[in-house]
N, C-alpha and C positions, 0 to 999 in steps of 0.2 A: 530601462533608461533610454535605450535606443528607440523603444516604442514611443515614448513621449517626445523625443527629439524629432523623429520623422513625422509624427502627428502635427507637431508645431510647424515644421517646414512645409508640410502640405497645406495647412490652413493659412499660414502667413504669406508664403511665397509661391504656392502652387507648384512645388518642386516636382518635376516629372519622376514617376516611380515611387515617390514617398508614400503614396496611398496603399501600396502593397502591404505595409505594416499594419493596416487595419484588418487584414485577413488572418484569422486564427490559424488556418492551415499553413500559411507561409511562415508565420512566427514559430509554429510547432516544428516545421522542417528545419528552420534555422537553429532552433533550440537543440534539436537532435545533433546536428552537425557540429555546433559550437561545443556542446558538452563532450562529444567524442574527441574532438581536436584537443580540448583542454585536458581531458583525461590522458590522452597519449603524450601530450607535451609535459605535464607535470608529473606523470607517473614515474618516469625514470629518475627524476630528481628526488622524489620522495623516497623511492626505493633506496637510492644511494644514501640519503639522509638517515634512514632507519637501519641500514645494513649493519652498523656497528653495535646496535642494541638488539640482542636476541633473547629469546626465552628457550629454555631447554625443551626439546620436542618430546612428546609423550608417545608418539606413534610406535616406536620400537618396543617400548614397554608393553603396549597393548598387543603386540604380536600380529599386526595386520599384514596381510599378504600383498605382494606386488607394490610395495611402497618404497619410494626413493627416500633418501635421508633429507628430512625437512628441517633439520635443526638450525640450518643457516638461513632459512627463509624468513624475512622480516614480516611482522604483522602490522596492524593499524592502517592497513591499506584503505579502510573506509574513508580516510581523509581525502583520498583521490576522488572517491564517489561523491562525497559531500560538496567539495569545491566545484566539481564538474556539474553538479545539479544547481547550486546556488547562483553561480556567475551567469549562466544563460538565462535563468529565471529573472534575475535582476535586470538583464539587458532587454529581454523580449516580452515579458509578461506585464499585464496591467496591475501595478502594485496596489491600486485602490480596491481591487477585488478581494472580498472577504475570504474566499477559498484560497487564493494565492497567499494571502497574509497568514492563514492558518498553516499551510504546508511549509512555508518558510520557517515559522516558529517551531513547527514539529521537527523539521530537519535538524535545526540547531539543537533543540532540546534532546532529541534521541541520540544525535551524534555526540553530544556532551556526555550523556550517560555511558555510551559505549567507549568513548575516549578515556574516561576515568578508569573504566574496567581494564582496558588494554594498557593504560599507563602504569597501573599497579602491577600488572603481570610483567611488562617489559622493563620498566625502569626501577621498580621496587623488588622485582624478582619473586613475587608472591603469586604462584600459579593459580590460586583460588580467585584472584582478582577482586572486584567489588562484590560485596556480599549480595546474595540473591534478593534479600529483603529490600535493599536500597534500590536495586534495579527495578523491582516490581513497583516500589513506591514512586519512583520517577515516572514510570509508564502510567501508573494510576493517576498521578496528578495531571499529566498531560491529557489523558483521556477525559478527565473532569472538565478541563478547559475546552477541549473540542466539543464534548457533549453539551456543555452549558451554552457555548457560543451558537452551536447549530440550533438549539432549542429556542434561545431568546433573541438572537440577532435579527434585525428587521430585514436584512438583505438575503437571508436564507429562507426562500419560499419555493413553492411549486406553482405552476399555472395549470388550471383545469378549465375545461369547457363543460358547461352543464345546462340542462333545460331549465325553464322557468320553475317547474315543480321542484327539481333538485335544489335550485338556488333558494327558493322560498323555505324549504325544510331546514336550511342551514344558515339562514340570513342573520340570526342572532350571533352565531359563531363568528361570522365574517365581520360583523359590526364590532364585536369585542376585540378583534385582531386589527381593526382598521385596514382591512384587506382592500386591495385595489380591484375595483369591479368595472368591467366594460360590457355594455350590451351591444351585440352585433345585430342590427335590424335585418340585414340580408339573410342571416342564418337563424335568427330568432333564438340565439343562445347567449348565455352569460359567460364571459371569460374572467376568471377570478384568480388573482395572485394572492396566495395566503400561506400562513404558517401551517406546517403539517408534519406529523411523525410517520407518514406513510413510507413503506419500502416495497421492494419487489419480491414476490415469491416465485421461484422457478416451477415450471410444469403445470401451473394452475391457469385456467382460462381467465377468470377475473383476478389477475395476478398482482394485486396490491393488498398489503397488510398494513393496517394502521395500529401501531403499538398502543395508542391511546385506548383503543377499544377493548384491550385486555382488562381495563379498569371500568368498563361499562356498568358492571354490577354495583358500583358505588353510587350511581345516581346520574341525573341529567348533567351535573357539573363535572363529569369524569375527565373531560379534556384539560381541566385546570391542573390535574395531578399527573398528567402524562409523563412529566419529567421523571417521576419515580420509577417508571419502567424504561424510558428511553435512555437516560444517562447511564444506568448500570449496564445495559446492553452494549452501549458504546465502549464502556470501560472493559468489559469482558472481551470484546472483539479485538480491540487494540492490543491489549496485553497478550492474548492468546496468539495472534498472528505474528506479533513481533518476536515472541519467544520461539514460535514454530520456525521462523526464518533463521533464527539463531542456531537451532538444532540442525538445520539443513546445511549450515556452513561447515562441512567436514571434509569435502573433496575439492580438488582444484577445478574451479569453474562451475561447480554445481549451483551454488546459490546465485551467483551473478547471472548465469544463463536462465535459470528458472524465473528469477525476478524480472528479467527483461521481457520474457514471454507474457507473464502475468500483467505487467504494467502496460504492454502494448494493447491488451484487451481493454484494460481500464481507460486508457487514453481514447480509444474508439468510443467506448461508452460515454465518456465525458463529452466528447465532441458531438455525438448524435443526440444526447440528452439535453444539451444546451442549444440545439438547433431546432427551430420550430418545424421546419419541413421534414427533416429526418425523423424526429420524435413522433410526428403525426403519422408518417408512413409506416414506421415500425411499431406504432401503437405502444409507445413507452412513455413514461412520465417526462414531461418537459420541465426542466429546472433552469430558470433564468440565471444568467451569469456563469453557469457551470462550464461552458465551452472553454473558458480561459484555462481551466485545469489541464487541457490538452498540451499547452505550452510547457507546463511544469512536468507533465508525464513524459513528454518528449525528451526533456532534459534528463529524466531518470533513465530512460531507455538508452540514450547516448552515453550516460555515465556508466551504466552497467556494462555496455559493450566495450567502452574504452578501458574499463578496469579489467575486463575479460582478456584483453590483449596481453596483460601482464600476469593474469591469474590462471590462464589456461594451462593445462598440464604440459610440462612441469612448471608449477607456479613460481614466479619471481617474488610474489608478495601475497599475503593473505589479507582479507578484508577485516578480520577480527570483529569484535562486538561493535566497534565504531561503525562498520558498514552493515553488518547483519541485523542488528537491532533497528537501525535507521531504515533500511529497506523494508523490513517486515512491518514496522510500525506505519510507514508511509503507505504501503500497499493496503493495509487495513483502513487507514484514514481515507484513501482515495475510493475504496469500495463503499465506505459509508457515505461519502459525499455524493457518489453517483447513485446511491440507494440500491446497491446490488450486494449488500453485505451478506445476504442469505445465500448468495452464490459462492461464497468463499470456500466451503468444503469441496466444491467442484473445481473452481478456477485455481485455488491454492491447494489442490489435492496433494501435491508433493509435500508441502509444509504440514498438511493435516496428517498424512501417513507417517511422516517422520516423528511428529509429536505423539501420535497414537502408539507407535512402536515403543517409545520410551515409557509411556504410561502403562501399557500392557506388560512390558518387561519388569518394570519396577513393582507393580502391585501383584503380579502373578508370583514373582519371587518371594515377596513378603507373605503372601497367602500360603504358598506351599511350604515355606519354612515353619510357619505356625502349625499347619495341618499335618505335615509329614516329618518335621524335624530338620529338614534340609531344603534349601531353596532350589527351585527348578526354573529354567529359562525357556521362554517361547522362541526367542531369536538367539542366534549364536552370539550376537552383540547388538546393542542399540546405540544410536538411532539406526534406522533401517539400512542406510547405505553401508554401514560397517558390517551388517549381517552378510551382505553380498561380498564384501571384501574377505570376510572369514571363509566364505565358500570358494574363494580363489579367483573371483572375477577381477580383471584389471580395472584400475581406477578410471581410465578414459572410457572404457566400455560401460561402466556403471553410470558415469555422468551423461554420456550420449543417450543411453536408454531412458534415463530420468528426464532428459530434455524432450525426447520423443513423447513420453507420457505427458509431460507438461503441455506440449503443443496439442496433443489429442484432447486434453481436458479444456484447453482454451477454445478449441473448435466446438466441443460439447457445450461450453458456456454460451457461445453465440447461438447455437441451435435452440437453446432454451427460450430465446426471444420468439420463436415461431412454434415450438412444441408446447402447447398449452391445453 
């Protein structure tokens, strides 16, 4: 809203300084600061509001080492994160941008799923919360909306430069899409804005994969059926990462810190991918209108850090599913938007390992129970952070080391831009 106000003031009254709101970098910085301030301001009030409604803590029953009594710590802190993200986004982002519209819808949608789960736990005193089937269904439906919009919406395009020969080979495809084509005489190349299901593959020289080409065996019209591959992949990624972040939310400050690191990387990717100069220099896919996502990503970073103020050891509040499902789902969606979803196992390595530890533990236990008559465990406890608690590591040490690993993985993710 401030974005529109200052744009109007600049155009109508030539107000000095108003033009700074046209810069994505400025609005991103303001988004970070505002979300941080909002989180710090409303955090204490929400903690006080939730303090009287508690759920019985399970940590003592699990026998975890070096744990303080968390039975009086309120949950549903994800409300702080969601408000801290939405308010700066509404103030500083271009709300006509399709990517911004989708992340706002996703924030509210995922937040509502998590809120219902936490509400059942806190106010109905049912520790199982919302049935897993309904959680997955909610994520599934959102993923369909995201995938369908990305595939069919006219504003979701990429821009490619190509020679006369390349353009001629694909001219029918571009005509069917009503693609925007510009011929640059000076460079003798075509610049084409068109629909595409391309994404980025790490460590490969020609590092782009077109999901549509998986169906190339069906004939020349294979691109018409690309949605049969594209949308299911989107569904899998959003559901998997959202639940991976949920599993990571088990120690004070762990999920919020890891999420802030991951989103910082995605914010940079969004900015450079939406900038013609940086995308050309880095030889990465140029995606028109994507730079605006940096404003929302900035709000996510500020919200995570603001929440960390209250969630750092010893936590005054837990984010609950309201926060963890939302952060995880949004991270997956941002990665898909910047077309770096295949980097998720590296960038979101902490989420990946936490999920993998649960899968290994569960299925190895089932296998050994069938094979030997009694179940065996690979880890002392799953998810992975609880394994280290069982081994006697203090909670702050585990969190700090996971953050260090997260930073290392973030650096490795950047390195993939040049190692091909």
